[in-house]
N, C-alpha and C positions, 0 to 999 in steps of 0.2 A: 504493500500500500504506500509506504514511504517513497519507494523508488518511483511509483506511478506519479505521485504528487510532484516529486523533483523533476521528472521528465516533462510533465505538463507545464510546470512553472518555467523551465528553461525554454520550452517551445514558445510559450507566450512571450517571454522576455526577448527572445531573438527573432520573433515574428517580423517586426519591421525590417530587420536586417535581411532576412530571407526574401521578403517581398522586394526590397531595394535591389538585391542581387539579380533577381529575375528581371526587373525593369531595366537594369543596367545593360543587360545583354539583348533585351527585346526591343526597347524603345529606340527608334531611329531619329537622327537629327536632320540638319539641313544638308543640302547638296548644291553647291554654288558652281556657276559657270560664268565666264566672261565673254563678251562679244563687243567688237568695235562697231558702233552704229554708223558713224560717219567721221570724216576728218576734213579739215580746211587748211589752206596754206596761203602764204603771202610773202613775197620778197620785197623788202624795203632796204634800199642801198645794198650793202653786202650781207644783210641779215636775212635768215629764213625763219618765219614764224609758222609753227605747226600747232594745230589744235585738234585733239581727238575727243569725240564723244563716245564714252564707253558705258555699256550696260552690264550690270551684274544681276544674274538671275538665280533665284532660289527654287530649285526643282525638288527639294526634299519635302519632308512632312512636318518640319519644326522650323520656327523662325531662326534667323541668324542675326547676331550682333556684329555688325561690320565696323571695326574700329578705325581702320586706316587703309590707305592704298599708296603704293610707291610705284614709280614708273621709270624706265630707262630706255634710251635708244640703243639699238643693236646695229653695228658694234658700238661700244661705249664711245660717245662723241661728246666733247666738252659742250655743255649747254646750260642754260638757266631753265628751270621747270617749275611748274605750279600744278598741284593736284587738288581739286576742290569739288564740292557738291552743293555749295550755297553761295549766297550773295556776298560773303565776306572773304572769298578766296581761302576758305578753310574747309577741311574735310570733317564734317559733322558725323558723329557716330550714328549709324543707321540701324534701326530694327526692321529687318527685311522679312516680311511674312512669306509663308510658303506660296509658291506659284506667282510671286510678284517680281518685278524688275525695278532696279534703282539705277538712275543714270548719274554719271559724274564726268568731269572734264579734266583733260590734261593739256597743258600748254607748254611748248618748248620754244626757246629762242636760241638759235645756233648760227654758226657761220655758214653762209651759202657754199663756200669753197669746200668745207668739210663734208657737207651733204653731197655735193657733186662727186666727191671722191668715193663715197660709199653707197650711192643711190641704187646700184644694181643688187646690193645685198643688204638692204635696209630693213630693220625690224623694230618691234616694240615689245618690251618685257614688262609684265605687270605682276605685282605682288599684292595680295589682299590679306590683311590680318583680321580674323574673325573667330567667333566661338558660338556654341549653342549649349547643349547639355554637357559637352566635353570642353575642356579648356582651350585657350587660344592656340590656333594653328594658322598655317599660311597656305593660300592658294596661289600657285605660280603658273603663269601661262605666257607663251611667246607667240607673237604674230608676225608674219612676213608682210611687209607693206610694199606693194608693187604699183608701178605706174602712177606715182603721185603727180597729180595735175597742179602745176604751180600757178595756174591762172585762176584758181578758185579764190573768191574773196575770203579774207580771213574773218572767221566768225567765232569768237570765243564763246564760252558758255553763256547762255542768255541771261542767267541770273547774276552774272558777275558785275562788280563795280559798286555795290552799295557801301555806305559808310556806317561805321559803328555809332550807335546812339551814345552820346557822352553827357547829355544833360539830364535834367529832372523835369517831368511834366505830368500834368493830370489829364487823363482821358475819361470822358463820361461814357459809360456803357449802360444803357437803361437807367436804373435808379441808383447805380453804384458808381464810384469814382476810382479809377485804377491809376496807381502811381507808376509811371514809366521811369525806370532807373537805369543807370549805366551798368554795363557788364561788370560783375564783381569778379576780380581776377585773383584775389587772395583773401585770407581769413582776416578781415578788417575789424572784426569784433563788434560788440553791441553799440559802441559809441558811433560807429559809422551808420548803423541801422537807425539809431535815434536821430542823427542829422538828416537822413533821407526822409524819415516820417515827418519831422518838424518842417522840412521844406515843403512836403506835401500839404501839411496843415496850413502853411502860409498861402499856398496856391488855392486851397479851398476857401480860406477867409476872403481872398480877393474876389471870389465869385459870390460872396454874400449868401452863403448857404446857411439858413437859420434852422438849426435842429437842436433837439433837447439832449441828444447823445450821439456820439460818433463811434461806430464799431470799426476797429482796425484789424483786418485779417491779413496774416502773414503766411506765406507758403512754408510748409514744414521743411522743404528742401533748403530754403534760404536760411532758416534758423539753424539747421544742421550744418550748413556750410560755415556760417558765422562761428559756430561752436567748434569747428574743425573736425566734425564727425564725417569725414569723407576719406576715401582711399582710392588711389588709382588702381585700376585692374592690373596694370603692369607691375605693381608692387605687392600684389596679393598672391600668395602661393597656396592654392586650395589643398586642404588635407584630404586624405583618403575618404574620410567621412563626408566631406562636402561634395566630392566628386561622385560619391555613391548615392547619398540620400537626396541630392537635387533632382534625381529622376522621379521622385514622388510627385513633383509639382508640375502643373500645366504651364504652357508657354505664356499665359497671361499673368503668372506669378513671377515676381523678381527672384524668388527662391529657386527657380529652375536654373539660375545661373550659379555655377560653382563658386564664383567670386562673392556674390551677394550672400550666399548661404554660409560661406566660410566666415565672413565678418559677423553675421547674425549668431552663429555658434559661439564665436569668441565673446560676443556682447552679452548673450543671455545664459551661456554655459551649455556644454554638450548635453548634460543629463536632463535639463529642462526641455531642450529641443527634442531629445530622443523620446522622453515620456509623453511629450505633446503629440507625437505621431500616433499613439494608441487611440486617443479620442478622434483624431483625424481619420484613421482607418475605419473606426466604428461609424463615424458620421457618413463616410462615403458608402458603406454597406447599407445604411439606413436611408440613403438618399439626401443627406444634408451636407452642406458645404460650410467651411469656415470654422469648424470645431478645433482644428489644429491651432488657429490663430487666437482663439479664445484662451487656450491654455498657454501658448507660447508668449502671448502678450503683444502690445502695440509695437515693441521694438522689432518684432518679426514681421508684422503686418505693414509697417510704414517704410520699409527700406526701398530705395530706388536703385535699380541696376543701371549699368552704363546705358546711355542714350535717353535716360528719363529726366535729365536736368539740363538747365541752361549751360551753354558753353562758357568757359572752358572746362566745366566739370562734366561734360558729356561722356568722358572716358573714365569717370569715377563712379564708384558705388557710394551712394549717399545714405547713411544710416538715419534712423529716426532721431529726432532731436532729443536731447537729454533734459528730463524734468520740465516738460513744456508748460505745465500749470505754474510752476515757480517762475519760469521765464516770463510768462504772460503777466503775472502779478507784478514782478519787478519792473518790467518795461512800462506797464501802466503807471506805476508810481513815478518813474522818471519823467514820462511825458506829461503827467498831470501837473507837475510843478510849474511848468512854463506855459500852460494853456488854460484858458478859462472854461472851455467846453468840456463836458463830461466825456470821458474816454473809457472804452473797454477794449481789451486786446484778446485776439484769438489766434491760435496756431492751427492751421487747417491743411488738409490734404484733399484737393478737388481734382477731378479728371473730366475728360470730355464725354464720358458716359453718364454724367449727371450724378455721380456719387460724391458726396461730401462727407469727410470724416474730420471731426474736430478733435485734435490731439490735446490741446491745452486751452484754457480760458481764464480770464480774470473774474467773470461773472456768468454763470451758466444759464441764467434766465433768458438770455438773448440767443441761445443756441438755434432755435427754430428759425429765427429771422436770418441768421447767417447761412444756415443750410439752404433756405429757399432762395436767397440772393445769389448764392454761388453755384446753383445747379447748372447754369449755362457756362460755368468755368471762365468767368472774365479774368480770373487770376492766372493768366498764362505765365509760365516761367520758361518758355522756349524763346522763339524769336520776338514775341511780343514784349519781353522784358518788363512785365507788369506783375511782379510777385507780391505786391502789397495793394490791398483793396480797402477803400473807405466806404462804409455803409451808413448813411445818415438815418437816424431814427427820429421821426418828427412827432 
């Protein structure tokens, strides 16, 4: 009888591990391929300008996180090059869903004489760094470029040439006001956040908005960045546990990433994570979702994988902010000293699917007002650069 109890106990204890091992070998990831869509060229004086439009296709059954791309001319020819996929001549991290294609551009500037010397054996080499359920790996592909027509007009990527927003402004979207802020390029601390909000309050006062209370909603990723709770995926080395148990999670969960899961395990502890798998498994059997996160806590639920946050942190895992309630109360006290209007502060996580999760607050009685106002996700923290929202309460 004792042996039976021990056997059953060990089976139950190691059940998540057994399931994870099966999923590790059964679940398939992404399958990427590269294709040159078009190219353009132009000779100016003795310089040759080449622009390639490249498509990366995901033919797998799981999304791919594409971190970066590098390109070289073959044979190696001295040149200046730029690889980008957005208006800032920067390669943004891309979450490429299955059966989707993403386009990016490569521009070269080289000597026309060098090109003429090698044009009969001219080629392009591409390297793409990406990951899915498995850690970072590289896709390498070479293309032979023949019969380049030097009479084509030079047409760089259509999105090129925008300027980074460097000021502070207020945008009205419906009944809320979004604070457009500069790109945050380092951990500037809460003093910088206070200065941004106070500038936003000045702009609101200029508009003569008379309200009895102002609710200030801050994106949880911005708070986490300010607290320094971010790690580059290049600096995270997933453990065996992270590379195994991430196969439990669907592609809509950041924890399907071995890098995000590794940092969550470090943050909440392995045993809390492991034992949270039991209610997660039970919930799936019964047809319920989210039971894992109930036991693992907000720090597991609010993590953002690479590609989920404003550049230059698009290649970082952003953890949940630390002590968001305490942060909200402290920030309210600092802001209230220099402002006559009543203020409440909320740390929120909103997405384009209409889900609004309040992680921290200075007064919970306004929760429903915040949730309703942010359902359309005016609090964009991507290209919009509006991670702070003001909600007037009249």
